[in-house]
C-alpha positions as CSV (number, residue, x, y, z in Angstrom):
1,X,25.0,-70.8,-3.6
2,X,23.8,-70.9,0.0
3,X,23.5,-74.5,1.0
4,X,23.8,-77.1,3.8
5,X,26.8,-76.3,6.0
6,X,28.2,-72.9,7.1
7,X,27.8,-70.1,4.6
8,X,30.0,-67.1,5.1
9,X,30.1,-64.2,4.7
10,X,26.4,-63.6,4.1
11,X,24.0,-60.8,4.9
12,X,20.2,-60.4,5.0
13,X,19.4,-58.8,1.7
14,X,15.7,-58.3,2.5
15,X,12.9,-59.2,4.8
16,X,9.4,-58.6,3.7
17,X,5.9,-60.0,3.4
18,X,4.8,-61.3,0.0
19,X,1.4,-60.7,-1.6
20,X,-0.1,-63.5,0.5
21,X,1.2,-62.1,3.8
22,X,3.9,-64.8,4.1
23,X,7.3,-63.8,5.6
24,X,10.1,-63.9,3.2
25,X,13.7,-63.6,4.4
26,X,16.5,-63.5,1.8
27,X,20.1,-64.3,2.7
28,X,22.8,-63.4,0.2
29,X,26.5,-64.2,-0.1
30,X,28.7,-61.1,0.3
31,X,30.9,-59.8,-2.5
32,X,28.9,-61.0,-5.4
33,X,27.3,-57.9,-6.9
34,X,25.2,-58.6,-10.0
35,X,27.3,-58.5,-13.2
36,X,26.4,-56.9,-16.4
37,X,24.0,-59.0,-18.4
38,X,25.9,-60.7,-21.1
39,X,24.7,-61.1,-24.7
40,X,24.4,-64.6,-26.1
41,X,27.6,-64.0,-28.1
42,X,29.4,-62.8,-25.0
43,X,28.2,-65.8,-23.0
44,X,29.5,-68.1,-25.7
45,X,33.0,-66.5,-25.4
46,X,33.0,-66.0,-21.6
47,X,35.9,-67.8,-20.0
48,X,34.0,-68.7,-16.8
49,X,30.7,-70.5,-16.2
50,X,29.0,-67.3,-14.9
51,X,26.5,-65.8,-17.3
52,X,25.5,-62.6,-15.5
53,X,23.9,-64.1,-12.4
54,X,24.4,-62.6,-9.0
55,X,26.0,-64.2,-6.0
56,X,24.0,-67.0,-4.4
57,X,20.9,-65.8,-2.7
58,X,18.2,-67.9,-1.0
59,X,14.8,-66.7,0.0
60,X,13.2,-68.6,2.9
61,X,9.4,-68.4,2.8
62,X,8.3,-68.9,6.4
63,X,4.7,-69.9,6.2
64,X,2.3,-70.0,9.2
65,X,2.9,-73.1,11.2
66,X,0.6,-75.9,10.1
67,X,-2.5,-76.3,12.2
68,X,-3.0,-80.0,11.1
69,X,-1.0,-83.1,11.3
70,X,-2.1,-86.2,9.3
71,X,-5.3,-84.4,8.5
72,X,-6.3,-83.8,12.1
73,X,-6.2,-80.5,14.0
74,X,-3.4,-80.5,16.5
75,X,-4.0,-80.0,20.2
76,X,-3.9,-76.3,21.3
77,X,-0.8,-76.9,23.3
78,X,1.0,-78.1,20.2
79,X,-0.4,-75.1,18.1
80,X,1.0,-72.8,20.7
81,X,4.4,-74.6,20.7
82,X,4.5,-74.3,16.9
83,X,3.9,-70.5,17.0
84,X,6.6,-70.1,19.7
85,X,9.2,-72.1,17.7
86,X,8.5,-69.7,14.8
87,X,8.7,-66.6,17.0
88,X,11.9,-67.9,18.6
89,X,13.6,-68.4,15.2
90,X,12.9,-64.7,14.4
91,X,14.1,-63.7,17.9
92,X,17.3,-65.6,17.2
93,X,17.8,-63.6,13.9
94,X,17.2,-60.3,15.7
95,X,19.7,-61.3,18.4
96,X,22.4,-61.4,15.8
97,X,22.1,-57.6,15.7
98,X,20.9,-56.5,19.2
99,X,20.6,-57.9,22.7
100,X,17.5,-59.6,23.9
101,X,16.5,-56.7,26.2
102,X,16.1,-54.5,23.1
103,X,13.6,-56.9,21.5
104,X,9.9,-56.4,22.4
105,X,7.1,-58.7,21.3
106,X,3.3,-58.2,21.7
107,X,2.1,-61.2,19.8
108,X,-1.4,-61.2,21.3
109,X,-2.1,-57.6,20.1
110,X,-5.7,-57.3,18.9
111,X,-6.6,-60.8,19.8
112,X,-9.1,-59.8,22.5
113,X,-9.4,-60.3,26.2
114,X,-6.6,-62.6,27.3
115,X,-6.2,-63.0,31.1
116,X,-5.4,-66.7,31.6
117,X,-3.5,-69.5,30.0
118,X,-6.9,-71.1,29.1
119,X,-7.6,-67.9,27.1
120,X,-4.4,-68.3,25.3
121,X,-5.1,-71.9,24.3
122,X,-8.6,-71.0,23.1
123,X,-7.1,-68.2,21.0
124,X,-4.6,-70.4,19.2
125,X,-7.4,-73.0,18.7
126,X,-9.4,-70.4,16.8
127,X,-8.2,-70.3,13.2
128,X,-8.7,-66.6,12.7
129,X,-6.9,-65.6,15.9
130,X,-4.1,-68.1,15.1
131,X,-3.6,-66.3,11.7
132,X,-3.6,-63.0,13.5
133,X,-0.9,-64.1,16.0
134,X,1.2,-65.2,13.0
135,X,0.7,-61.9,11.3
136,X,1.6,-60.0,14.6
137,X,4.9,-62.0,14.8
138,X,5.7,-61.2,11.2
139,X,4.8,-57.5,11.4
140,X,6.7,-57.0,14.6
141,X,9.8,-58.8,13.3
142,X,9.8,-56.6,10.2
143,X,9.3,-53.5,12.3
144,X,12.2,-54.4,14.6
145,X,14.2,-55.6,11.7
146,X,13.9,-52.1,10.0
147,X,14.7,-50.4,13.4
148,X,17.8,-52.5,13.9
149,X,18.9,-52.3,10.3
150,X,19.2,-56.1,9.8
151,X,19.5,-55.7,6.0
152,X,22.7,-53.7,6.2
153,X,25.2,-55.4,3.8
154,X,28.0,-54.4,6.1
155,X,26.6,-56.6,8.9
156,X,28.1,-59.9,7.8
157,X,27.2,-63.2,9.3
158,X,27.7,-66.9,9.3
159,X,24.6,-68.9,8.5
160,X,24.5,-72.7,9.2
161,X,21.8,-74.7,7.4
162,X,21.0,-78.3,8.0
163,X,19.5,-80.5,5.4
164,X,15.7,-80.6,5.1
165,X,15.6,-84.3,5.3
166,X,17.7,-87.3,4.3
167,X,16.0,-87.3,0.9
168,X,15.9,-83.5,0.3
169,X,19.1,-81.6,0.0
170,X,18.0,-78.0,0.3
171,X,19.0,-76.3,3.6
172,X,16.8,-75.0,6.4
173,X,17.1,-73.2,9.7
174,X,17.2,-75.0,13.0
175,X,14.2,-74.3,15.2
176,X,15.0,-75.6,18.7
177,X,17.6,-75.2,21.4
178,X,18.9,-72.1,19.5
179,X,20.9,-70.7,22.5
180,X,23.3,-73.7,22.3
181,X,22.6,-74.8,18.7
182,X,22.3,-71.5,16.8
183,X,22.1,-71.1,13.1
184,X,23.3,-67.4,12.8
185,X,26.3,-65.6,14.3
186,X,28.6,-62.7,13.6
187,X,31.3,-63.6,11.1
188,X,33.9,-61.9,13.3
189,X,33.6,-64.5,16.0
190,X,36.9,-66.6,16.0
191,X,36.3,-70.1,14.9
192,X,37.6,-71.6,18.1
193,X,34.8,-69.6,19.9
194,X,32.1,-70.3,17.3
195,X,29.1,-72.5,17.9
196,X,28.9,-73.2,14.2
197,X,32.3,-74.8,13.8
198,X,34.2,-77.7,15.3
199,X,37.7,-79.0,14.7
200,X,37.7,-81.8,12.1
201,X,38.4,-85.2,13.5
202,X,37.3,-84.4,17.0
203,X,34.5,-86.4,18.7
204,X,31.1,-85.6,17.2
205,X,32.5,-83.9,14.1
206,X,30.9,-84.5,10.8
207,X,32.9,-86.6,8.3
208,X,31.0,-85.3,5.2
209,X,32.9,-82.0,4.9
210,X,36.5,-81.4,4.2
211,X,38.3,-79.3,6.8
212,X,38.8,-75.6,5.9
213,X,42.2,-73.9,5.9
214,X,42.0,-73.6,9.7
215,X,41.1,-77.3,10.2
216,X,37.4,-76.7,11.0
217,X,34.1,-78.2,9.7
218,X,30.5,-77.2,10.3
219,X,29.2,-78.2,13.7
220,X,26.2,-80.5,13.5
221,X,24.4,-82.2,16.5
222,X,24.6,-85.9,17.0
223,X,21.0,-86.2,16.0
224,X,21.5,-84.2,12.8
225,X,24.4,-86.5,11.9
226,X,22.5,-89.7,12.7
227,X,19.7,-88.6,10.4
228,X,21.9,-87.6,7.5
229,X,21.0,-83.9,8.0
230,X,24.7,-83.0,7.7
231,X,25.0,-84.3,4.1
232,X,25.6,-81.4,1.7
233,X,25.5,-83.6,-1.4
234,X,22.4,-83.3,-3.7
235,X,20.3,-86.4,-3.7
236,X,19.5,-88.1,-7.0
237,X,15.8,-88.2,-6.2
238,X,12.7,-87.2,-8.2
239,X,12.2,-84.2,-5.9
240,X,15.8,-82.9,-6.3
241,X,16.4,-83.6,-10.0
242,X,16.4,-80.0,-11.2
243,X,19.2,-77.5,-10.8
244,X,18.4,-74.7,-8.3
245,X,17.7,-71.2,-9.7
246,X,20.2,-68.4,-9.1
247,X,17.9,-67.2,-6.3
248,X,16.5,-70.3,-4.6
249,X,13.3,-70.3,-2.6
250,X,13.2,-72.6,0.4
251,X,9.7,-73.4,1.5
252,X,9.4,-73.9,5.3
253,X,5.7,-74.5,5.5
254,X,6.2,-78.0,7.1
255,X,8.8,-76.9,9.6
256,X,6.7,-75.8,12.5
257,X,3.6,-77.9,12.2
258,X,5.2,-81.3,12.6
259,X,4.7,-83.6,15.5
260,X,7.8,-84.1,17.8
261,X,8.5,-87.5,16.3
262,X,8.4,-86.3,12.7
263,X,11.6,-85.2,10.8
264,X,12.0,-81.7,9.6
265,X,10.9,-81.8,6.0
266,X,9.6,-78.7,4.2
267,X,7.3,-80.4,1.7
268,X,7.3,-84.2,1.9
269,X,4.8,-86.2,4.0
270,X,6.1,-86.8,7.5
271,X,8.1,-90.0,8.3
272,X,8.3,-91.1,11.9
273,X,11.8,-91.1,13.5
274,X,13.0,-91.4,17.1
275,X,13.4,-88.2,19.1
276,X,16.9,-86.6,19.4
277,X,18.8,-88.7,21.9
278,X,21.0,-86.1,23.5
279,X,18.2,-83.7,24.5
280,X,14.6,-84.4,25.3
281,X,11.9,-82.7,23.3
282,X,10.9,-79.4,24.8
283,X,7.8,-79.8,26.9
284,X,4.6,-78.4,25.4
285,X,3.4,-75.2,27.2
286,X,1.2,-76.0,30.1
287,X,-2.3,-74.5,30.6
288,X,-0.9,-72.5,33.4
289,X,2.1,-70.9,31.8
290,X,1.7,-67.6,30.0
291,X,5.5,-67.1,29.8
292,X,5.4,-68.8,26.4
293,X,4.4,-65.4,25.0
294,X,7.1,-63.5,26.8
295,X,10.5,-62.6,25.3
296,X,13.3,-65.1,25.9
297,X,15.6,-64.2,28.8
298,X,17.9,-61.2,28.2
299,X,21.6,-61.7,27.8
């Protein structure tokens, strides 16, 4: 089962839009092809606890970033920032397979005449255009994903998930500072060069994971550790009292629409926390900066 911590080896099994136009990205553990469906009699006599299920697979439903916070429409600068966090997550996934200079975005396609930053902010403030920008990001990600063959089972990766919140144990992608704090990398990167691992017992290392055979544990940030987002243990809460299905679906609808002071929580109401101490929150795009819609710098 794909869960909080480093999952490896995994691959992207599929990336698609569902019937509502929401992006769905499925990661699957490698080496766990679906077994023959066992009859009830065979299941009763089976020597293991596997009853014909496939290897762990998790589908992340990446909803449009929320336009509201606490029942109020967010400022256009914040709406723009939310969309860019979403785009940058997908850019990060694509960068696992190609270099940045091969990735091309045109997220304002079909939005109308956009000449100034003020035009951009007016566009994201308009609900219809906001939805179109989300759709553009999704469609272009899927097009590039097919072009770069990101669903090739031979392209194995490491996937680091952090806990949704202290209360909710299901894992989520990071969404900020992805160059230094990635969530996806090639499985062939040596652990001593990896940004997803740290030697157990060293300063800043989580104490909630046992070291692997090489002496490494998943690398979480100081902020994630301070907020309990490195905890892989399922909480005994009302929201987590059912066993996950063989193919889990992780809803990320609350991930991008939160205010900077709110914790990352996919479904629960926001709870105020202090900002990450080691890095200041990224500044909201100014009304004179169209570079927010450009690709991140090439490698």
